[in-house]
C-alpha positions in Angstrom: 95.7 56.4 14.5 96.0 53.6 16.9 99.1 51.2 15.9 99.0 47.3 17.6 101.7 45.3 18.2 100.6 42.5 17.0 102.8 40.3 18.1 101.8 40.9 21.7 98.3 40.6 20.7 98.8 37.4 19.7 100.8 36.3 23.2 97.3 38.2 24.5 95.4 35.9 22.8 96.8 32.6 24.0 96.9 33.7 27.5 93.1 34.1 27.0 92.4 30.5 25.2 94.9 28.7 27.6 92.8 29.4 30.9 89.2 29.5 28.4 90.9 26.0 27.9 91.8 25.7 31.4 88.0 25.9 32.4 87.0 23.6 30.3 89.5 21.2 31.3 89.1 21.4 35.1 84.9 19.1 35.9 87.3 16.6 33.3 90.2 16.3 35.0 87.7 15.4 38.6 86.2 12.8 36.3 90.0 11.3 34.6 90.4 10.1 38.2 87.8 7.9 38.6 87.8 4.6 37.2 84.2 3.8 35.4 84.6 7.6 34.0 87.7 7.6 33.2 87.5 6.4 29.3 85.0 9.0 28.7 86.3 11.5 30.5 89.4 12.0 27.9 87.5 10.9 25.0 85.9 14.6 25.9 89.7 15.8 26.5 90.5 15.1 23.1 87.8 16.7 21.9 88.5 19.6 23.5 92.4 19.2 22.5 91.5 19.5 19.2 88.7 22.5 19.3 92.0 24.4 21.3 93.9 22.9 18.9 92.6 24.7 15.7 92.9 27.8 18.2 95.7 28.3 18.6 96.6 27.9 14.5 93.5 30.4 14.5 95.9 32.9 16.0 98.8 32.3 14.9 97.4 32.8 11.0 95.3 36.2 12.7 95.7 39.6 12.1 94.5 42.1 14.4 91.0 41.2 13.2 91.1 38.3 13.5 92.6 38.5 16.8 89.7 40.2 17.7 87.0 38.2 16.4 88.5 35.1 18.0 88.5 37.4 21.5 84.8 37.5 21.1 85.1 34.0 20.5 86.2 32.7 23.3 85.2 35.1 25.8 88.6 37.4 26.4 86.8 40.9 25.4 
């Protein structure tokens, strides 16, 4: 029988979430510094923030199976 430390698994999932979020933000970070692209880039950044806020809430509320599915979703497995 395998015993999973759920708190540690959540920490790992949050790290994977932060890494995935950073990768999505990277191209927009540059665009946000260009005046004529900044407004559109910020709108896209907000969509990403909302997506990963929802994902963070799902991680916090998940059990082992839920965490596994989330990790598959963000490419951490």
